[in-house]
N, C-alpha and C positions, 0 to 999 in steps of 0.2 A: 752437165752430168746430174742425173737424178739421184736423190739420196733416199734411203729407206727410213721410215719413221723409227725413232728410238723407243724401244720398250723397256721401261724400268723394271728391273728384276727385284727379287726379295731374298734376304739371307735365309738360311735354313735353321737358324737358332730358335729352339722352343723355349722361350724365356720362362713361361709358367712352370714347365717341368723342371728346368735347371734350378730355378729358385726354390721350388718345393723340395727337391732332393737335397740341396745344400742346407736348407733350414732343418729338415728332418735329421740329417747327419749331425748337425751341430748340437741339436737339443736332445738327442737320444739319450746320452749319458746322464744329463741333468734331470730329464723327465723320469728316468729309471730311479735315480737317487731319491727324488721327491716322492715318487710312487711307493718305493720300498719303505721310506720313512713313514709315510702315511699309513701303510698297511701294518707296519710294526707297531705304530702308536695306537691304532684302532684295536689291534689284538691285545695290547697292554690294558687299554681302557676296559675292554670286555672281561679280561682276566681279573683285574682288580675289582671290577663290579661283581663278578661271580663270587669271588672270595669274600667280599664285604657282605653280599647277600646271604652267604652260608652262615656268616657270623650273626647277622641280625635274625636269621631264622632260628638259630640256636638260642639267642636271647629271648625270642618270643616263646620258644618251647619250654623254657624254664620259668616263665612268668608265675605260674601257680606255686612254684617253690620259692621264687624271689620274694613275692609279697606274702607268702605264708598261707594263701587261700586254700592250698591243697590240704592243710591241716585244720581248716575251719568247717569242713563239711562233716556234720555230725549225723549219727544214725541212732534212732530210738528203738527200743524194744520194750513192749508192754506185756506184763504177765497175763493179764486178763482184759482183753479189749472190749468185753461186754460191760466192764465197769467204767473204763475210760480209755481214751486214745491220747497220744502225745506226739508232738513234733518239736524239733530243735533247730535254732538258727546258728549262725557262725559264732555267736558270743557264748553259746552254751559250753559248760565245762563238763568233761566226762565224769560220770558218777552214777551211783545206784540209789534209788529212793523207794521207800515203802509208803504208799498212799492209801488212806482209809477215807471213803466218802460216806458221811453219815446223813447228809441231806442234800438234795438237789435244789438249785435255785428255781423259783416258780413265779409266774406272773399271776396277779390277782384276777379272779373271775367271779362275778356276782350274777345271781338270777333273781329277778323281781318276783313278787307275788303275781298270781294269775290275773289276767284281764280277760274279759269275755271273748274278745277276738282281737286280731291285730289291726282291724279297721275301726274298732270301737273307740270312742273318745275316752281319753285318760283323765284329763283335767286341764285347768289353766293355771298360770302363774310363772314363776321363774325356776328353772332347773339348773343347778350349778354342779359341775363336776371338777374336782380339784385333785392334783397330784403334787405334793410338796407345796412349793410357792407358785405353781402354775395352775390356772383355772380357766374355765369358760362358763358363761352364763347364757342360757337359751330362754328367750321369752316365748312362752307357749300361750297362744290366744284361743278364742272360741272356735276358730277354724284351724285346720292343720294340726290337730292335737291328738290324733290317733297314735297308737304304738308305732305304726309304720312311719308316720310323719316324724315322730320324735327320733326314731332310729336314724332316719335320713339326715335330720338336722345335726345330730351328733357326729355322724361320719363325715359330713360336708363342712363342718365348722372350721374356719381358718385358724382359730385359736385353740383348737382341740389339744389338750395337754398330753395326749398319748393313750386314748381309749377308743376301742372300736365297739360298735353296737350291732347286735343281730337279734333275731326273734326265733324262739323255740316254742312250738305249739304242742301242748300235751292234752291229755284227757280233761284237765281242769281249765284249759284255756291257753292264752298266749302269754309268754314271758319275755321280758326284755333282758337279754344277756349282755353284760358289759365285760370287756376283757382289756387288761392293760397290755400295751404292746411291748413292754419291757419287764424283765424279771427283776426280782430283788425287793427286799422289805421296804426300801426307800421309795419304791414306785407303787405302793398301795394307794388306791384312790378312794375318795368319798363322794357320795351323791346326796345333795340336799335340795329341798324344795321350799319355796316361800311364796306368799301372796296367792292370788287367784282363788279358786274354789276349793283348794286343798286336795284335789284328786291326784296331783303329782307326788304326794307323799308316799304313794304305793311303790314309787321307784327309788326312794331314798335309801341310803346305806351308809353306815358309819363303821369303818374297819376296827375301831377301838372297842365297839360293843357288839357288832353283828358277826354273823358266821357266814363267810363267803363260800361260794362253791369251791373255789381254790384260793388258798391263802397266799399272799405275797410273801416270799421268804428268800433269804440268801442261801447260797450253797454253803455247807459246812463240811470241812474235811481236815485231815491232818497229814503232815509230811514228816515222816520219821518221828512221830509223836508231837510235833509242833502244830498246834491248832491254827486254822486259817479260815477265812470266809471270803465269799465272792458274790457280787450282785448277779453275776451270770454264771452259766455252766461252762463258759470258756474262760479259762484262767491263764493270763499271760504274765502275771507279776509275782507269782509265788516262787518259782525257780528261775534264776537268771537264764534267759535265752530259750526257755522251754515253755510251750503252750500246752496246757492240759484241757481236754474236752471231757467233762464229766458226763457219764451216760446213765448210771444208776448207782444205788447205794451198794457198798461192798468195798473190798480191798484189792489192791493190785500193786505189783512192783513196776517200776519204770527204770530202765537202764539207758544212759546216754554214753555213747562211745564214739571215738573218732572213726569216720568212714575210711578205712585203710584203702579202699578201692580208688579213692581220689588221689592218694599219695602214690599208689602203684602206677596209676595212669600218668601222673606227672613225672615219675622216674623213667617210665618207658618213653615218654616224649623227649626227655633229656638224652637218653641213649640213642634213640632214632636220629635226633637232630645232630648229635655229635658225630655219629657215623656218616651222616651225609656231609658234614663239614670236612671230615677226614678224607672222604672220597673226592670232594672238590679240590682239596689241598693236594692230594696225590696226583690228580689229573693235571693240575696246573704246574707241578714241579717235577714231573716224571722225565726220565730219559730212556727212550726205547731204542737201543742200538740195533735191534733186529730190523725194525721198520724205519729207522733213522728219524724218529719223532722226538721232539724236545718240547717240554711244557713251556707255556708262555712266561711263567714266573720261576723257572728253574734257577736255583742259586740266589733267589731274592732274599736278602737278609731280613727285611721287615716281615715278610710273610712267614719265614722260618721261625723268627722270634715269637710271633703271635701264636703260631701253632704250638710251639714249645711251652709257652706260658699257660695256654688252655689245658694241655695234656697234664702238665705238672700240677695244676690246681686240682683237677679231677682225680689225680692219683695221690694227692697229699694226705698226710696223716696228722691228726691232732690228738692231744691227750684225751683219753676216754674219761667221761664223767659218770660216776655212779653205775659203772658196768655198761654204759651205753656204747654206741658205735664210735669208732675213732676214724673211720674212713668210708668211702663209698663201697669198698670191697666188702666191708662188714654187712652192708645192706644189699649185697648181691650184684653189685656193679663191678665188673672186672675187665681189665684190658686183655685183648687177644693178640696173637702173634702178629697179625696184619695191622695192628694199631687201632682197631675198632673196639667197641665195648660190647659186652654181653650182659644180660640182666637175668638174675634168678630171684623172682619175687618172693620165694619162700623165706629167704633170709630177711628181707625187709619186713615181712609180716611178723616174723619172730621178734624182731627188735621193737616193732610198733606195739606189740602186745605187752612186752616186758619193760620197755624204756621209751614210751611215746614222747616224753618231753625232751629227752636227750637226742632222740632221732630228729625231732623238729629243730633243735638248736644246731645240730650238725648241718642240716640241709638249708634251713631258712632263718636261723638266728642272725643277730646283728653281725656276727663274724662267720656266718654260715657259707657254705660253698656256693650256693646259688646267688646270693647277694654279691659276693666277691666277683664271681664270673660276670654278672650283669654290669658291675662297675667297670670291669676291664673292657668289655665289649663297647660300652658307652664311650669310654675314653678313646677307643680306636675309631669309632664310626661317627662320633658327634661332628658338628660343623667345624670344630677346630682339631679333630682327631687326625692321626697320621694317614689313615686310609682315605679320608675325605680330602685332605690336602694333596695326597698323591693323585687322586682322581682330578682334582682341580688343575693341578700342574699338567696332567696329560691332556685335559681338555684345552688348556691354553696352548699346548704344543700343537694340537690339531689346528687351532687358529693360525699359529705361526707358520705352519707348513702350507696352509691354504694361502696365506699372504705371500709367502715365497713363490708359490706357483703362479699367483696372480702377477707379481712383479716380473717374474721370468717371462710370462706370456707377453707382457708389455715390451720387454727387451727384444723378444723374438719378433714381435710385430714391427718394431723399428728396424730390426735387422732384415726382415723380409722386404720392407719398403726400400732400404738402401740397395739390396741386391736387385730388386726389380728395376729400380732407376738405372743402375749400372748396366745391367744386361739389356735393358730396352735401348739405352744409348748405343751400346755395341751393336745391337741388331740394326739400328738406324744407320750407323756408319757402314756396316757390312752391306746393307741394301744399296747405299750410295755407291760404294765401291763396285758392286755387282753391276749397277747401271752404267757406270763409267767404263767398265770392262766390255760390256755389250756394245757400247757406242764405238769404242776403238776398234773392236772386231769388225763392225760394219764398215768402218772407214778403210780398214785394210782390205776387206773383201772387195770394196768398190774400186780401189786402186788396182788391185790384181786383175779385175775384170776389164778395166780400161786399157791395160797394157797388153791385152791379148789381141 
């Protein structure tokens, strides 16, 4: 009896699909838990970062008040700027001065007697030019001894004490003109000649006995009746922090005042930055029942405390000194119904005019509002501050969640391998059973056929 070949069958189990579905079902809840935790943590990091940023922006905005630089910008007014001009730096103290200029500083200029021409020989010998304890000596020989040559030697000398030479030619001939490069009586110069043929003596000049074209002199002036002198017409040491530029003889008033526009700008920066801070706070802590929106930091005790302390400080009152301001509201800064600030600069201008020192003390003094606020913000945002620590903890939580996800992925990989092994074994067994079933069926079919 012939037998049919046995064909091994295969089970219908889709191992890959079954394992994938089982793994997906098992990890769905955990994956969602970790994903939700990661999203919530990222939102918290962003929220705390935005809140911290709004505080540091406020701190930057009040810098000119914190360090007092807003009050060190001075403005000068000059009664007659044809007499003098003036400028003031941050050390100048507000005040009014009456200045009388009786002499301007001048640099010495001398003009020699006439020489036939600029190219004619002047003479030989040694020409010495001296200013104070500085001098230079030029050896003039039988060649290169014209007025032009002497001029060039003076101007090119490396040890020139501060004199320039030029030639002026008139009807009577050529003249050597010497000019000191610096004003002031101490910068008068002398010219002497020695040796040679004596021709250089025509260029000699002694300021003690001669009459210069322009005499070296100091500026002479008085400030509110106090006499003063200066070697130059730019005077920087007569009034603290003030530089005077003398132009001509005469009198003029000079007024130094604090530039209120700098303080106004600093106050506006405070108000703008605070309002931005409030807007950030309100967004992060809001509850919108209509749109079912909740701020990332709603109910956060730390954030609420910081906001309260900032607002309380800006709204605080101190004892008024000498009729000066006692609060920001006196200076035109007032709280609005929505929690923001408004600024009326006219009130600030009023107190700056009548009580400049008291206004400065309230805003920028050792116990002023700006330094106090700066100290608070630094405490919250420094490396050891509560907001920095909060951010560090959240960043660590991000790492922890990532580690949990990584560990869980490893667990699921092991779980996938176990399932794959089990269902592969089942598939193999089912395949064998299918083959056995097919063989037995063939045998039964063969017996039935033989009995017919």
